[in-house]
All heavy atoms as an XYZ file, in Angstrom:
829
protein
N     147.771     70.646    129.818
C     147.140     71.362    128.749
C     148.173     72.100    127.914
O     149.032     72.849    128.425
C     146.067     72.325    129.262
C     145.552     73.326    128.289
S     144.049     74.267    128.836
C     144.968     75.603    129.621
N     148.305     71.832    126.677
C     149.346     72.398    125.799
C     148.956     73.819    125.446
O     147.782     74.164    125.063
C     149.534     71.594    124.527
N     149.893     74.708    125.466
C     149.630     76.080    125.006
C     150.065     76.292    123.683
O     150.983     75.778    123.128
C     150.461     77.018    125.942
C     150.057     77.038    127.358
C     150.808     78.069    128.144
N     150.370     78.083    129.540
C     150.455     79.041    130.326
N     150.852     80.191    129.963
N     150.064     78.872    131.563
N     149.278     77.128    123.034
C     149.532     77.490    121.656
C     150.521     78.648    121.549
O     150.375     79.632    122.307
C     148.263     77.968    120.934
O     147.277     76.963    120.966
C     148.563     78.274    119.404
N     151.646     78.411    120.841
C     152.657     79.585    120.709
C     151.991     80.838    120.202
O     151.137     80.762    119.359
C     153.680     79.015    119.722
C     153.475     77.604    119.660
C     152.062     77.291    120.087
N     152.392     81.896    120.771
C     151.796     83.184    120.307
C     152.747     83.873    119.405
O     154.006     83.682    119.470
C     151.553     84.115    121.502
O     152.706     84.362    122.271
C     150.449     83.477    122.450
N     152.307     84.711    118.570
C     153.008     85.554    117.602
C     152.981     86.954    118.112
O     151.978     87.426    118.508
C     152.426     85.350    116.238
C     153.163     86.015    115.194
C     152.356     85.775    113.854
N     152.478     86.752    112.841
C     152.273     87.981    113.010
N     151.943     88.520    114.089
N     152.406     88.822    111.919
N     154.157     87.670    118.059
C     154.119     89.035    118.517
C     153.343     89.859    117.585
O     153.194     89.658    116.417
C     155.652     89.387    118.419
C     156.312     88.405    117.561
C     155.357     87.127    117.609
N     152.769     90.974    118.298
C     152.020     91.830    117.449
C     152.961     93.041    116.943
O     153.856     93.407    117.570
C     150.836     92.419    118.238
O     151.333     93.091    119.331
C     149.854     91.366    118.609
N     152.549     93.581    115.802
C     153.403     94.588    115.298
C     152.835     95.967    115.770
O     151.659     96.242    115.536
C     153.309     94.634    113.651
C     154.120     95.821    113.147
C     153.839     93.333    113.223
N     153.566     96.792    116.446
C     153.145     98.057    116.987
C     153.066     99.038    115.777
O     153.827     98.858    114.812
C     154.123     98.483    117.995
C     155.411     97.796    117.476
C     154.992     96.563    116.958
N     152.222    100.091    115.843
C     152.132    101.025    114.849
C     153.260    102.162    115.209
O     153.067    102.813    116.132
C     150.787    101.695    114.742
N     154.263    102.329    114.429
C     155.218    103.286    114.664
C     154.671    104.695    114.493
O     153.799    104.866    113.655
C     156.368    102.992    113.632
C     155.957    101.795    112.930
C     154.556    101.457    113.242
N     155.173    105.639    115.234
C     154.691    107.022    115.041
C     155.215    107.588    113.816
O     156.148    107.194    113.206
C     155.362    107.719    116.330
C     156.534    107.007    116.576
C     156.191    105.492    116.247
N     154.478    108.558    113.257
C     154.979    109.330    112.106
C     154.625    110.748    112.320
O     153.782    111.156    113.010
C     154.367    108.683    110.825
C     152.911    108.719    110.759
C     152.180    109.779    110.116
C     152.147    107.729    111.304
C     150.785    109.835    110.039
C     150.756    107.804    111.233
C     150.156    108.787    110.605
O     148.743    108.802    110.549
N     155.361    111.628    111.627
C     155.286    113.013    111.836
C     154.045    113.711    111.206
O     153.352    114.461    111.746
C     156.490    113.834    111.316
O     156.658    113.501    109.882
N     153.740    113.340    109.986
C     152.558    113.854    109.327
C     151.787    112.713    108.566
O     152.356    111.848    107.971
C     152.941    114.850    108.317
C     153.620    116.185    108.958
C     154.030    117.102    107.903
O     153.875    116.904    106.664
N     154.478    118.254    108.345
N     150.447    112.888    108.535
C     149.758    111.835    107.731
C     150.079    112.097    106.260
O     150.410    113.205    105.861
C     148.278    112.086    108.076
C     148.240    113.448    108.636
C     149.574    113.801    109.197
N     149.910    111.032    105.436
C     150.249    111.195    103.998
C     149.171    112.188    103.335
O     148.113    112.348    103.852
C     150.065    109.772    103.431
C     149.140    109.032    104.442
C     149.540    109.718    105.789
N     149.718    112.817    102.378
C     148.856    113.827    101.743
C     147.746    113.041    100.862
O     148.072    112.106    100.241
C     149.768    114.599    100.732
O     148.932    115.349     99.894
N     146.458    113.578    101.015
C     145.466    112.950    100.217
C     145.494    113.188     98.784
O     144.810    112.569     97.972
C     144.135    113.422    100.876
O     143.988    114.852    100.696
N     146.378    114.185     98.296
C     146.472    114.511     96.914
C     147.396    113.600     96.224
O     147.387    113.540     94.980
C     146.829    115.989     96.745
O     148.169    116.217     97.296
N     148.251    112.882     96.938
C     149.225    112.030     96.289
C     148.530    110.716     95.798
O     147.608    110.262     96.538
C     150.397    111.745     97.137
O     150.064    110.879     98.191
N     149.019    110.122     94.741
C     148.400    108.818     94.296
C     148.624    107.706     95.306
O     147.851    106.747     95.338
C     149.137    108.561     92.990
C     150.299    109.391     92.934
C     150.042    110.657     93.860
N     149.665    107.773     96.102
C     149.921    106.661     97.027
C     149.386    107.116     98.425
O     150.080    106.774     99.495
C     151.348    106.200     97.074
O     152.115    107.380     97.466
N     148.232    107.803     98.528
C     147.797    108.355     99.898
C     147.424    107.224    100.839
O     147.354    107.478    102.024
C     146.699    109.294     99.647
O     145.593    108.618     99.001
N     147.198    105.999    100.383
C     146.848    104.932    101.231
C     147.992    104.398    102.010
O     147.883    103.687    102.977
C     146.081    103.881    100.617
O     147.054    103.242     99.625
N     149.229    104.773    101.547
C     150.428    104.372    102.219
C     150.948    105.322    103.199
O     150.947    106.520    102.945
C     151.465    103.949    101.228
C     151.088    102.830    100.341
C     152.239    102.440     99.293
N     153.472    102.183     99.995
C     153.834    101.031    100.472
N     153.057    100.099    100.536
N     155.032    100.914    100.982
N     151.433    104.814    104.386
C     152.065    105.708    105.377
C     153.572    105.694    105.130
O     154.073    104.774    104.528
C     151.675    105.138    106.787
C     150.135    105.241    107.094
C     149.927    104.615    108.481
C     149.582    106.613    107.104
N     154.185    106.734    105.641
C     155.576    106.856    105.456
C     156.466    105.634    105.908
O     157.448    105.374    105.362
C     156.026    108.110    106.155
C     154.745    108.883    106.405
C     153.612    107.891    106.397
N     155.999    105.004    106.830
C     156.675    103.901    107.407
C     156.221    102.457    106.984
O     156.732    101.462    107.412
C     156.675    103.955    108.924
C     155.341    103.864    109.604
C     154.647    102.658    109.647
C     154.665    105.081    109.940
C     153.331    102.557    110.135
C     153.400    104.969    110.391
C     152.707    103.811    110.508
O     151.435    103.778    110.937
N     155.334    102.428    105.964
C     154.891    101.146    105.551
C     155.954    100.175    105.112
O     155.793     98.936    105.373
C     153.795    101.288    104.348
C     152.494    101.744    104.869
O     152.227    101.607    106.137
O     151.644    102.065    104.089
N     156.956    100.682    104.450
C     157.975     99.702    103.987
C     158.885     99.319    105.190
O     159.698     98.294    105.056
C     158.890    100.469    102.915
C     158.044    100.647    101.662
O     157.153     99.859    101.369
O     158.388    101.628    100.942
N     158.839     99.977    106.346
C     159.697     99.612    107.453
C     159.072     98.651    108.368
O     159.704     98.018    109.159
C     160.009    100.905    108.296
N     157.798     98.368    108.266
C     157.036     97.444    109.087
C     157.347     96.080    108.618
O     157.141     95.738    107.478
C     155.483     97.783    109.111
C     154.794     96.807    109.966
C     155.251     99.169    109.636
N     157.818     95.226    109.550
C     158.129     93.847    109.137
C     156.835     93.113    108.648
O     155.793     93.332    109.164
C     158.629     93.091    110.388
C     159.073     94.251    111.249
C     158.113     95.515    110.973
N     157.041     92.221    107.654
C     155.819     91.489    107.069
C     155.440     90.439    107.993
O     156.225     89.855    108.813
C     156.277     90.977    105.768
O     157.080     89.870    105.849
N     154.158     90.121    107.974
C     153.598     88.959    108.728
C     154.222     87.703    108.423
O     154.403     86.838    109.300
C     152.035     88.969    108.652
C     151.342     90.096    109.352
O     152.016     90.728    110.185
O     150.185     90.349    109.002
N     154.542     87.533    107.158
C     155.170     86.172    106.732
C     156.448     85.944    107.483
O     156.726     84.817    107.924
C     155.360     86.235    105.164
N     157.325     86.984    107.636
C     158.542     86.890    108.406
C     158.289     86.675    109.846
O     158.820     85.838    110.560
C     159.461     88.081    108.197
C     160.212     88.161    106.882
C     161.020     89.370    106.861
C     161.096     87.042    106.702
N     157.374     87.490    110.424
C     157.053     87.354    111.886
C     156.407     86.041    112.257
O     156.532     85.638    113.408
C     156.259     88.588    112.376
C     157.052     89.934    112.321
C     156.121     90.948    112.720
C     158.213     89.935    113.239
N     155.735     85.369    111.312
C     155.195     84.099    111.595
C     156.270     82.982    111.922
O     155.938     81.940    112.409
C     154.293     83.556    110.415
C     152.961     84.286    110.357
O     152.545     84.886    111.421
O     152.330     84.293    109.318
N     157.523     83.275    111.458
C     158.528     82.409    111.816
C     159.123     82.472    113.286
O     159.813     81.634    113.689
C     159.813     82.661    110.816
C     159.403     82.306    109.360
C     160.576     82.782    108.486
N     160.454     82.136    107.242
C     160.968     80.944    106.831
N     161.672     80.219    107.741
N     160.779     80.441    105.610
N     158.671     83.551    113.988
C     159.059     83.731    115.360
C     157.908     83.320    116.250
O     156.777     83.795    116.034
C     159.506     85.146    115.544
C     160.568     85.659    114.519
C     159.970     85.400    116.957
C     161.895     84.860    114.545
N     158.127     82.582    117.232
C     157.056     82.271    118.214
C     157.671     82.433    119.652
O     158.766     82.528    119.960
C     156.706     80.803    118.161
C     156.002     80.487    116.868
C     157.856     79.763    118.383
N     156.617     82.767    120.539
C     156.888     82.940    122.019
C     155.969     81.927    122.660
O     154.781     81.997    122.629
C     156.626     84.338    122.431
C     157.509     85.350    121.681
C     156.761     84.461    123.920
C     157.161     86.783    121.874
N     156.470     80.999    123.329
C     155.752     79.900    124.054
C     156.410     79.797    125.467
O     157.601     79.403    125.539
C     155.809     78.630    123.273
C     154.947     77.523    123.939
O     154.551     77.627    125.150
O     154.636     76.577    123.212
N     155.634     79.906    126.578
C     156.257     79.797    127.899
C     156.828     78.374    128.093
O     157.723     78.320    128.975
C     155.018     80.015    128.844
C     154.010     80.670    128.047
C     154.200     80.406    126.571
N     156.477     77.428    127.366
C     156.982     76.092    127.616
C     158.314     75.813    126.661
O     158.831     74.749    126.814
C     155.927     75.008    127.081
C     154.610     75.141    127.842
C     154.853     74.779    129.345
O     155.518     73.995    129.709
N     154.203     75.747    130.153
N     158.591     76.772    125.846
C     159.858     76.617    124.967
C     160.845     77.763    125.422
O     160.456     78.957    125.296
C     159.467     76.719    123.518
C     158.556     75.665    123.175
C     160.732     76.624    122.635
C     158.025     75.652    121.789
N     162.018     77.306    125.830
C     163.116     78.271    126.053
C     162.681     79.450    127.065
O     163.030     80.553    126.824
C     163.714     78.884    124.914
S     164.519     77.572    123.752
N     161.888     78.968    128.087
C     161.513     79.959    129.134
C     160.723     81.127    128.599
O     160.713     82.211    129.184
C     162.595     80.451    129.889
C     163.515     79.320    130.455
C     164.606     79.029    129.914
C     162.973     78.633    131.545
C     165.531     77.911    130.359
C     163.755     77.558    132.095
C     164.981     77.248    131.597
N     160.002     80.975    127.421
C     159.224     82.037    126.806
C     159.964     83.018    125.972
O     159.422     84.073    125.611
N     161.248     82.808    125.793
C     161.941     83.671    124.988
C     161.514     83.536    123.474
O     161.166     82.475    122.992
C     163.508     83.479    125.056
C     164.054     83.748    126.361
C     165.566     83.626    126.340
C     166.118     83.989    127.740
N     167.568     84.099    127.728
N     161.590     84.612    122.732
C     161.260     84.511    121.263
C     162.214     83.593    120.548
O     163.552     83.708    120.763
C     161.347     85.854    120.760
C     161.647     86.744    121.855
C     161.923     86.018    123.052
N     161.732     82.614    119.845
C     162.587     81.619    119.213
C     162.097     81.460    117.718
O     161.006     81.807    117.343
C     162.600     80.209    119.823
C     163.208     80.275    121.224
C     161.179     79.650    119.865
N     162.987     80.943    116.916
C     162.697     80.561    115.523
C     161.849     79.327    115.617
O     162.117     78.406    116.277
C     163.972     80.413    114.686
C     163.607     79.898    113.247
C     164.809     81.622    114.624
N     160.680     79.383    114.937
C     159.752     78.373    114.944
C     160.388     77.013    114.502
O     161.011     76.919    113.567
C     158.551     78.586    114.006
C     157.455     77.596    114.005
C     156.322     77.831    112.976
N     155.636     79.069    113.222
C     154.651     79.167    114.234
N     154.317     78.041    114.948
N     154.122     80.334    114.443
N     160.269     76.030    115.430
C     160.681     74.736    115.163
C     162.224     74.522    115.343
O     162.643     73.405    115.167
N     162.980     75.518    115.727
C     164.342     75.389    115.822
C     164.820     75.607    117.211
O     166.006     75.149    117.549
C     165.129     76.371    114.914
N     164.101     76.179    118.121
C     164.500     76.373    119.495
C     165.831     77.206    119.545
O     166.649     77.057    120.378
C     164.712     75.151    120.260
C     163.297     74.503    120.627
C     163.458     73.314    121.479
N     162.172     72.682    121.765
C     161.673     72.571    122.917
N     162.309     72.882    124.012
N     160.451     71.982    123.034
N     165.983     78.130    118.558
C     167.167     79.010    118.605
C     166.565     80.414    118.903
O     165.722     80.878    118.251
C     167.886     79.033    117.142
C     168.345     77.583    117.132
C     168.882     80.106    117.120
C     169.023     77.384    115.724
N     167.122     80.999    119.913
C     166.703     82.341    120.444
C     166.931     83.369    119.423
O     167.996     83.475    118.721
C     167.432     82.772    121.663
C     167.293     81.823    122.845
C     166.282     80.871    123.013
C     168.121     81.797    123.901
N     166.504     80.240    124.228
C     167.593     80.865    124.820
C     169.262     82.550    124.381
C     168.221     80.626    126.060
C     169.879     82.356    125.542
C     169.274     81.271    126.389
N     165.920     84.300    119.176
C     166.072     85.434    118.418
C     167.266     86.195    118.821
O     168.020     86.670    117.960
C     164.800     86.216    118.327
C     164.951     87.601    117.555
C     163.647     85.426    117.667
N     167.349     86.403    120.135
C     168.429     87.198    120.643
C     169.855     86.673    120.398
O     170.789     87.398    120.221
N     169.894     85.346    120.284
C     171.137     84.689    119.903
C     171.595     85.109    118.465
O     172.780     85.528    118.231
C     171.106     83.212    120.072
C     172.370     82.500    119.509
C     173.484     82.700    120.450
C     171.947     80.961    119.462
N     170.587     84.992    117.639
C     170.818     85.362    116.164
C     171.253     86.792    116.110
O     172.204     87.193    115.401
C     169.641     84.945    115.239
C     169.940     85.457    113.794
C     169.537     83.432    115.345
N     170.471     87.763    116.711
C     170.741     89.209    116.629
C     172.058     89.394    117.300
O     172.771     90.341    116.832
C     169.651     89.866    117.427
C     168.219     89.862    116.722
C     167.270     90.598    117.604
C     168.342     90.455    115.322
N     172.470     88.852    118.318
C     173.749     88.972    119.015
C     174.942     88.603    118.083
O     175.934     89.357    118.012
N     174.762     87.497    117.380
C     175.839     87.082    116.425
C     175.917     88.132    115.302
O     177.080     88.403    114.957
C     175.470     85.724    115.844
C     175.482     84.500    116.806
C     174.933     83.170    116.075
C     176.995     84.210    117.196
N     174.820     88.571    114.823
C     174.863     89.545    113.738
C     175.454     90.852    114.259
O     176.377     91.476    113.566
C     173.549     89.782    113.050
C     172.912     88.664    112.416
C     171.420     88.924    112.068
C     173.686     88.247    111.178
N     175.073     91.232    115.515
C     175.717     92.447    116.109
C     177.164     92.365    116.227
O     177.961     93.385    116.287
C     175.036     92.816    117.338
N     177.710     91.162    116.557
C     179.110     90.989    116.738
C     179.882     90.835    115.472
O     181.057     90.616    115.495
C     179.321     89.604    117.606
C     179.093     89.863    119.093
O     178.993     91.064    119.514
O     178.776     88.873    119.802
N     179.180     90.947    114.393
C     179.886     91.025    113.084
C     179.808     89.773    112.222
O     180.305     89.718    111.103
N     179.018     88.777    112.700
C     178.752     87.540    111.851
C     177.885     87.974    110.733
O     177.018     88.892    110.766
C     178.141     86.495    112.636
N     178.139     87.294    109.493
C     177.290     87.577    108.415
C     176.165     86.540    108.472
O     176.138     85.572    109.190
C     178.059     87.290    107.066
O     178.423     85.900    106.966
C     179.305     88.235    106.958
N     175.120     86.810    107.639
C     173.992     85.885    107.517
C     174.552     84.461    107.188
O     174.047     83.424    107.772
C     172.964     86.293    106.514
C     171.930     85.368    106.187
C     170.847     85.964    105.228
C     171.515     86.023    103.829
N     170.507     86.403    102.858
N     175.551     84.371    106.297
C     176.052     83.127    105.873
C     176.773     82.453    107.038
O     176.718     81.132    107.186
C     177.100     83.317    104.682
C     176.370     83.701    103.405
C     175.890     85.091    103.378
O     176.346     86.041    104.126
O     174.945     85.405    102.567
N     177.465     83.145    107.915
C     178.128     82.632    109.143
C     177.071     82.003    110.001
O     177.234     80.850    110.522
C     178.794     83.671    109.918
C     180.067     84.284    109.156
O     180.487     83.628    108.260
O     180.462     85.465    109.443
N     175.925     82.634    110.245
C     174.909     82.228    111.090
C     174.338     80.920    110.470
O     174.126     79.889    111.241
C     173.833     83.279    111.314
C     172.648     82.710    112.184
C     174.335     84.447    112.072
N     174.035     80.915    109.223
C     173.461     79.737    108.540
C     174.389     78.520    108.593
O     174.030     77.383    108.678
C     173.138     80.043    107.110
C     171.979     81.038    106.926
C     171.750     81.494    105.446
C     170.658     80.580    107.619
N     175.773     78.804    108.486
C     176.731     77.759    108.611
C     176.849     77.125    110.023
O     176.914     75.943    110.227
C     178.052     78.249    108.154
C     179.126     77.094    108.113
C     180.538     77.636    107.545
O     180.574     78.853    107.299
N     181.375     76.718    107.373
N     176.792     78.055    110.976
C     176.787     77.599    112.387
C     175.495     76.856    112.818
O     175.561     75.942    113.718
C     177.047     78.869    113.245
C     177.220     78.509    114.688
C     178.608     77.803    114.980
O     179.539     78.004    114.251
O     178.613     77.149    115.988
N     174.390     77.328    112.312
C     173.068     76.709    112.587
C     172.402     76.249    111.327
O     171.587     76.942    110.814
C     172.204     77.735    113.311
C     172.816     78.123    114.716
C     173.606     79.346    114.821
C     172.647     77.301    115.851
C     174.120     79.629    115.982
C     173.340     77.648    117.015
C     173.997     78.858    117.028
O     174.620     79.209    118.283
N     172.759     75.177    110.753
C     172.235     74.595    109.506
C     170.758     74.454    109.462
O     170.143     74.239    108.437
C     172.994     73.350    109.233
C     173.599     72.934    110.495
C     173.664     74.127    111.380
N     170.067     74.261    110.696
C     168.661     74.157    110.611
C     167.924     75.362    110.445
O     166.684     75.347    110.178
C     168.245     73.439    112.052
C     168.430     74.387    113.306
C     169.835     74.212    113.889
O     170.833     74.110    113.250
N     169.776     74.069    115.185
N     168.597     76.429    110.339
C     167.916     77.683    110.003
C     167.925     77.997    108.520
O     168.900     77.510    107.748
C     168.716     78.888    110.665
C     168.612     78.981    112.103
C     169.428     80.274    112.649
C     167.137     79.136    112.607
N     166.950     78.689    107.965
C     166.930     79.120    106.609
C     167.247     80.649    106.644
O     167.174     81.310    107.621
C     165.527     78.950    105.980
N     167.567     81.067    105.448
C     167.901     82.524    105.291
C     166.773     83.412    105.773
O     166.902     84.428    106.467
C     168.236     82.902    103.857
N     165.472     82.967    105.459
C     164.330     83.768    105.962
C     164.224     83.787    107.448
O     163.628     84.669    108.091
C     163.072     83.229    105.367
C     162.871     83.715    103.908
O     163.536     84.701    103.445
O     161.965     83.185    103.275
N     164.748     82.734    108.129
C     164.739     82.676    109.608
C     165.596     83.823    110.205
O     165.239     84.566    111.184
C     165.159     81.363    110.187
C     164.202     80.260    109.807
O     163.001     80.454    109.713
O     164.666     79.080    109.651
N     166.728     84.055    109.606
C     167.555     85.116    109.967
C     166.931     86.442    109.647
O     166.970     87.353    110.465
C     168.980     85.031    109.226
C     169.862     86.147    109.675
C     169.721     83.777    109.598
N     166.311     86.600    108.533
C     165.611     87.806    108.212
C     164.410     88.020    109.210
O     164.147     89.229    109.630
C     165.018     87.711    106.805
C     166.113     87.794    105.742
N     165.861     87.250    104.490
C     167.418     88.195    105.759
C     166.945     87.344    103.723
N     167.875     87.904    104.545
N     163.771     86.905    109.622
C     162.721     87.062    110.599
C     163.171     87.541    111.887
O     162.495     88.349    112.582
C     162.050     85.721    110.766
N     164.407     87.110    112.268
C     165.012     87.627    113.605
C     165.288     89.123    113.427
O     164.930     89.874    114.407
C     166.278     86.924    113.982
S     166.054     85.200    114.315
N     165.772     89.613    112.364
C     165.955     91.025    112.125
C     164.683     91.796    112.054
O     164.498     92.834    112.654
C     166.830     91.156    110.842
C     168.177     90.800    110.716
C     168.767     90.778    109.354
C     168.999     91.707    111.660
N     163.633     91.191    111.549
C     162.377     91.801    111.538
C     161.793     91.920    112.860
O     161.172     92.940    113.301
C     161.361     91.047    110.593
N     161.986     90.919    113.745
C     161.447     90.930    115.095
C     162.209     91.996    115.877
O     161.560     92.794    116.609
C     161.655     89.648    115.765
C     161.135     89.509    117.153
C     159.727     89.352    117.418
C     161.967     89.709    118.291
C     159.257     89.332    118.669
C     161.501     89.626    119.545
C     160.107     89.447    119.768
O     159.657     89.407    121.037
N     163.443     92.159    115.710
C     164.302     93.147    116.307
C     163.832     94.602    115.866
O     163.708     95.467    116.780
N     163.490     94.732    114.646
C     163.054     95.884    114.073
C     161.679     96.367    114.714
O     161.444     97.453    115.109
C     162.920     95.827    112.527
O     162.271     96.943    112.080
N     160.829     95.333    114.801
C     159.547     95.564    115.405
C     159.671     96.075    116.852
O     158.964     96.972    117.218
C     158.732     94.289    115.360
C     157.311     94.471    116.009
S     156.544     92.788    116.249
C     157.474     92.281    117.588
N     160.597     95.422    117.677
C     160.674     95.908    119.029
C     161.262     97.247    119.112
O     160.912     98.012    119.967
C     161.633     94.945    119.772
C     161.039     93.523    120.075
C     162.129     92.698    120.907
C     159.754     93.713    120.838
N     162.174     97.592    118.203
C     162.844     98.936    118.173
C     161.772    100.000    117.837
O     161.933    101.211    118.229
C     163.923     98.942    117.183
N     160.715     99.701    117.084
C     159.695    100.685    116.801
C     158.703    100.860    117.923
O     157.938    101.855    117.874
C     159.024    100.249    115.576
C     159.887    100.509    114.266
S     158.824    100.243    112.741
C     158.974     98.486    112.471
N     158.650     99.981    118.876
C     157.667    100.078    119.919
C     158.010    101.252    120.826
O     159.166    101.568    120.977
C     157.602     98.667    120.592
N     156.965    101.766    121.472
C     157.194    102.829    122.514
C     157.288    102.235    123.768
O     156.432    101.371    124.173
C     156.041    103.814    122.479
C     155.986    104.673    121.218
C     154.911    105.673    121.401
N     154.682    106.256    120.040
C     154.017    107.395    119.989
N     153.428    107.956    121.040
N     153.842    107.950    118.827
N     158.285    102.616    124.595
C     158.377    102.103    125.968
C     158.336    103.324    126.890
O     158.874    104.312    126.619
C     159.727    101.407    126.194
C     159.789    100.062    125.388
C     160.361    100.065    124.160
C     159.259     98.913    125.987
C     160.436     98.856    123.472
C     159.346     97.758    125.311
C     159.955     97.749    124.074
N     157.605    103.174    127.955
C     157.398    104.231    128.968
C     158.002    103.775    130.278
O     157.536    102.673    130.839
C     156.013    104.712    129.090
C     155.831    105.723    130.177
C     155.382    105.205    127.710
N     159.006    104.421    130.775
C     159.483    104.121    132.089
C     158.574    104.561    133.239
O     158.296    105.697    133.394
C     160.920    104.759    132.334
C     161.627    104.214    133.457
O     161.212    103.281    134.087
O     162.742    104.886    133.801
N     158.111    103.599    134.061
C     157.090    103.950    135.068
C     157.800    104.072    136.363
O     157.075    104.334    137.380
C     155.960    102.881    135.039
C     155.132    102.943    133.813
C     156.447    101.517    135.271
N     158.998    103.731    136.448
C     159.732    103.808    137.811
C     159.984    105.277    138.229
O     160.093    106.236    137.540
C     161.013    103.021    137.786
């Protein structure tokens, strides 16, 4: 039985105060611009049958962690695209969006 790849969910980041109801943009929260878009996150999949369930770029089998590691080590987006020509610029942006999403999540140490 084939499993359908799952897409990570976006956690709701905490904010200090709700937006003021008197402002014209009261429907927007302070972090709305920081939440990764669904269009970018749709490029990242997690499937236990692909790369041991690590998050990968859809259709490329390239780990998100690999792309983030390259960028953290000083590689530019253009360097990554040259090294992995099967990736598109939006795939690199999707990896950054996924990392951003994880950094906004709350983790509680239960040990």
